[in-house]
C-alpha positions as CSV (number, residue, x, y, z in Angstrom):
1,M,120.8,57.5,222.7
2,E,117.6,58.8,224.6
3,L,115.7,56.4,221.2
4,A,117.3,53.6,222.4
5,R,116.4,53.9,226.3
6,Q,112.9,55.1,225.5
7,Q,112.8,51.9,223.0
8,M,114.3,49.8,226.1
9,F,111.8,50.8,228.4
10,A,108.9,50.6,226.0
11,G,108.1,47.0,226.6
12,I,108.6,47.1,230.4
13,T,105.6,45.4,232.0
14,P,104.7,45.4,235.8
15,A,105.7,41.4,235.5
16,D,109.3,42.4,234.6
17,V,110.0,44.4,237.3
18,S,109.9,44.8,241.1
19,G,109.3,47.0,243.9
20,A,110.7,50.4,243.0
21,D,111.9,49.5,239.7
22,M,108.0,49.0,239.0
23,M,107.5,52.6,239.9
24,V,110.3,53.9,237.3
25,A,108.7,51.6,235.0
26,Q,105.1,53.0,235.3
27,C,106.4,56.4,235.5
28,L,108.0,56.2,232.0
29,A,105.0,54.2,230.5
30,D,103.0,57.5,231.9
31,A,105.2,59.7,230.9
32,A,105.0,58.3,227.2
33,Q,101.3,59.2,227.1
34,G,102.6,62.9,228.4
35,D,101.7,62.8,232.0
36,I,103.6,65.8,233.6
37,D,103.4,64.1,237.2
38,A,105.4,61.2,235.6
39,Y,108.1,63.6,234.3
40,F,108.4,64.8,237.5
41,S,108.4,61.6,239.2
42,L,111.1,60.8,237.0
43,G,113.1,64.1,238.0
44,V,113.3,63.3,241.4
45,A,113.9,59.6,241.2
46,F,117.1,60.5,238.8
47,S,118.0,63.5,241.2
48,T,118.1,61.3,244.4
49,G,119.2,58.1,243.0
50,S,115.9,56.6,244.3
51,H,113.8,53.7,242.8
52,G,116.4,51.9,241.2
53,V,118.2,54.2,239.0
54,D,121.2,55.7,239.5
55,C,121.8,59.5,240.3
56,E,122.1,61.1,237.1
57,L,121.8,64.9,237.2
58,I,121.1,65.1,233.3
59,E,118.1,63.0,232.9
60,A,116.7,64.6,236.0
61,H,117.0,68.1,234.5
62,K,115.5,66.4,231.0
63,W,112.7,65.3,233.1
64,F,112.2,68.3,235.3
65,N,112.4,70.5,232.3
66,L,109.6,68.7,230.6
67,A,107.4,68.9,233.8
68,A,108.3,72.1,234.1
69,A,107.1,73.2,230.1
70,G,103.5,71.5,231.1
71,G,103.3,73.3,234.0
72,H,104.2,71.6,237.2
73,E,104.6,74.0,240.1
74,E,107.6,72.2,241.9
75,A,109.7,71.4,238.6
76,C,110.9,74.9,237.9
77,Q,112.4,74.9,241.4
78,C,113.5,71.6,241.4
79,R,115.8,72.3,238.0
80,A,116.8,75.1,239.0
81,D,118.7,73.6,242.4
82,V,119.6,70.5,239.6
83,A,121.6,72.9,237.4
84,D,123.4,74.2,240.2
85,E,125.1,70.9,240.4
86,M,125.9,70.5,236.6
87,T,128.4,71.7,234.2
88,A,126.6,74.7,231.3
89,R,127.6,71.3,229.3
90,E,125.6,69.2,231.1
91,V,122.4,71.7,231.1
92,A,122.7,71.8,227.2
93,E,122.8,68.1,227.1
94,A,119.8,67.8,229.3
95,Q,118.1,70.3,227.1
96,R,118.7,68.5,224.2
97,R,117.3,65.6,225.5
98,A,114.3,67.2,226.3
99,R,113.9,68.5,223.4
100,E,114.4,64.9,221.5
101,W,111.9,63.5,223.7
102,L,109.3,66.1,222.5
103,R,110.2,65.1,219.0
104,A,109.8,61.6,219.5
105,D,106.3,62.3,221.2
106,F,104.9,64.4,218.5
107,R,106.3,61.8,216.1
108,K,103.7,59.5,217.6
109,V,101.0,61.5,217.7
110,A,101.5,62.2,213.9
């Protein structure tokens, strides 16, 4: 599922989206380049249901987890706050998605 999501957003250009959606599209493009601040911004968007995305805690946790792993200072606390609202199964799924994102990213570099 995550690979499909990455492929879906990979071809988005600023002309394809407007307003708040453009921010998410840009963050996804920046995240694909390993931008830790973009990871954090995506976590915020998914945790609050802002910028044209639905509130999706699994995705929020995934992005906060990636940002935290990259050294983003606020991401650890945000990840913990989101996890407090999730089941153990949901947290495990978020962690799986984060690992999948990293594996896909390493394959692009190689």
